[in-house]
C-alpha positions in Angstrom: 110.5 62.0 53.0 110.8 60.9 49.3 114.8 61.6 49.7 114.9 59.3 52.9 112.6 56.5 51.2 115.2 56.6 48.1 118.1 56.0 50.6 116.4 53.3 52.3 115.6 51.5 49.0 119.2 52.2 47.9 120.7 50.1 50.8 118.0 47.4 50.4 118.4 47.0 46.8 121.7 48.8 45.8 121.8 47.5 42.2 118.3 47.7 41.0 118.0 51.3 42.8 121.4 52.3 40.9 119.9 51.4 37.6 116.5 52.9 38.4 118.1 56.2 39.6 120.2 56.5 36.5 117.6 55.7 34.1 115.5 58.4 35.7 118.0 60.8 35.7 119.1 60.6 32.1 115.4 60.3 31.0 114.8 64.0 32.6 118.0 65.4 31.6 117.8 64.5 28.1 114.2 65.4 27.7 114.8 69.0 29.3 117.8 69.3 26.7 115.5 68.4 23.7 112.4 70.3 25.0 114.2 73.8 25.9 115.1 74.6 22.2 112.3 72.6 20.4 110.0 72.4 22.4 109.5 68.7 21.6 111.1 65.7 22.8 112.1 62.5 20.5 110.9 59.5 22.9 113.3 57.0 21.0 116.5 59.0 21.5 115.4 59.6 25.1 114.7 55.8 25.7 118.0 54.8 24.0 120.2 57.2 26.2 118.4 56.3 29.4 118.5 52.6 28.8 122.1 52.6 28.5 122.8 54.8 31.7 120.4 52.5 33.7 122.5 49.5 32.4 125.9 50.7 33.5 124.9 52.5 36.7 125.2 49.0 38.8 128.6 48.4 37.4 129.8 51.8 39.0 128.1 51.1 42.4 130.3 47.9 42.5 133.3 49.4 41.1 133.3 52.5 43.7 132.8 50.0 46.4 135.9 48.4 45.4 137.9 51.6 45.0 136.8 52.1 48.6 138.1 48.8 49.8 141.2 49.2 48.1 142.0 52.8 49.1 140.3 53.5 52.2 139.8 56.9 53.6 138.5 60.2 52.8 141.8 62.1 53.0 143.2 63.8 50.0 145.5 60.9 49.1 143.0 58.1 48.9 140.4 60.4 47.5 143.1 61.5 44.6 143.9 58.0 43.6 140.3 57.0 43.5 139.3 59.5 41.6 142.1 59.4 38.8 142.0 55.8 38.6 138.3 55.6 38.2 138.5 58.2 35.4 141.4 56.7 33.7 139.7 53.1 33.7 136.2 53.9 32.9 136.1 57.2 30.9 137.2 55.6 27.5 135.4 52.3 27.6 132.2 54.1 29.0 132.2 56.8 26.3 133.0 54.4 23.3 130.1 52.1 24.6 127.6 54.9 24.9 128.4 56.4 21.5 128.2 53.3 19.8 125.0 52.1 21.4 123.4 55.4 20.7 124.5 55.6 17.0 123.5 51.8 16.4 120.0 52.1 17.8 119.4 55.3 16.3 120.7 54.8 13.0 118.0 54.4 10.1 116.6 50.7 9.8 118.0 50.5 6.0 121.5 51.8 7.3 122.9 48.3 6.9 126.7 47.8 7.2 127.2 51.6 7.0 126.2 51.9 10.7 129.8 50.6 11.4 131.4 53.3 9.5 129.1 55.8 11.5 130.3 54.5 14.6 134.0 54.7 13.7 133.7 58.0 12.3 131.8 59.5 15.2 134.6 57.8 17.4 137.4 59.3 15.6 136.1 62.9 15.3 134.2 63.2 18.6 135.4 60.7 21.4 139.0 62.8 22.1 137.3 66.0 22.8 134.7 64.3 24.7 136.8 62.4 27.1 138.9 65.5 27.7 135.7 67.4 28.7 134.8 64.4 30.9 137.9 64.7 32.7 137.3 68.3 33.6 133.6 67.6 34.7 133.9 64.5 36.6 137.3 64.6 38.5 136.0 67.3 40.7 132.6 65.3 41.1 134.3 62.0 42.0 136.7 63.8 44.5 133.4 65.2 46.2 131.6 61.7 45.9 134.5 59.9 47.4 135.2 62.6 50.1 131.9 63.5 51.4 129.1 61.0 50.3 128.4 57.8 52.1 128.5 54.6 50.1 124.6 54.1 50.0 124.1 57.6 48.4 126.7 57.6 45.9 124.6 56.9 43.1 122.0 59.2 44.0 124.6 62.0 44.4 126.4 61.0 41.2 123.0 60.9 39.3 122.3 64.6 40.3 125.5 65.4 38.8 124.7 63.3 35.9 121.6 65.3 35.1 124.1 68.3 34.5 126.4 66.1 32.3 123.5 64.4 30.5 122.4 67.9 29.3 125.8 69.0 28.3 126.5 65.9 26.6 123.1 65.4 25.0 123.7 69.0 23.4 127.2 68.1 22.5 126.4 64.7 20.9 122.9 65.5 19.7 122.4 69.0 19.8 123.9 69.9 16.6 121.4 68.1 14.7 118.6 68.6 17.3 118.4 71.8 15.9 117.1 70.7 13.0 116.3 66.8 13.4 114.1 64.8 15.3 115.1 61.6 13.4 118.3 59.5 12.9 120.6 61.1 10.2 119.9 59.8 6.7 123.2 58.3 5.2 124.5 60.1 2.0 123.4 63.6 2.8 125.5 66.4 3.9 125.7 67.8 7.5 126.9 70.7 9.3 130.1 71.0 11.1 130.1 69.7 14.6 131.0 72.3 17.1 132.9 70.2 19.8 134.4 71.7 23.1 137.7 72.0 21.4 136.5 73.5 18.3 134.5 72.8 15.1 135.3 69.1 13.9 134.0 67.9 10.3 131.6 65.0 10.7 131.4 62.0 8.4 130.2 62.9 5.1 127.9 59.9 5.2 125.6 61.3 8.1 122.8 63.9 7.5 119.9 65.3 9.4 116.6 65.6 7.9 114.5 68.8 8.8 112.3 68.3 11.8 112.6 69.4 15.3 113.8 67.2 18.2 117.3 65.4 18.1 119.0 62.4 16.4 121.6 59.9 17.0 123.6 60.7 19.9 123.7 61.6 23.6 126.0 60.7 26.7 125.6 60.8 29.6 127.3 58.0 30.3 127.4 57.6 33.8 130.5 59.1 35.6 132.3 59.0 32.4 
């Protein structure tokens, strides 16, 4: 019954429900990832991540609908074209936007102009491996989405997939400091090596994590990045 109600609401108010669904999924996904090793939840981090995902979700609904119009059909050919085009166009900007958003809002209030250097360093060290990993996860998900899922249910389907991705990206982007921090990193202290999907990456020497359980300045979950 709940699923049927969600589908009806998605048909009536697709943009609003896309935002609500994405917000809810990322809220749950990030909370679970924080709580399991904690067990505590950094509400600020959780809200920042979920707000970004809820904001971009309506764009994806419109974008997927346009792809269906441009490449109609559910055969292998059109599905592969839609999946690769979706990934090629949205992955980079979406991940850049997400990492920048989280770093900005979760930096200390007195960070000042150093926030810009935070963002640049994180994009330099973490973005390439993040995008590569996103391709391996989201290409199959997008293919299934375009091939089997009705238009009105796509945000719901991808939000379920996004719960898995949110957990992974939250661990990747937040998890290394989450084991020792629930607050944004403090400028000027040393932090441990970040273990990315492609190997350890040295973080910016201007970032650090004060001791406290929870999580700090990063998550993705950027919707179907």
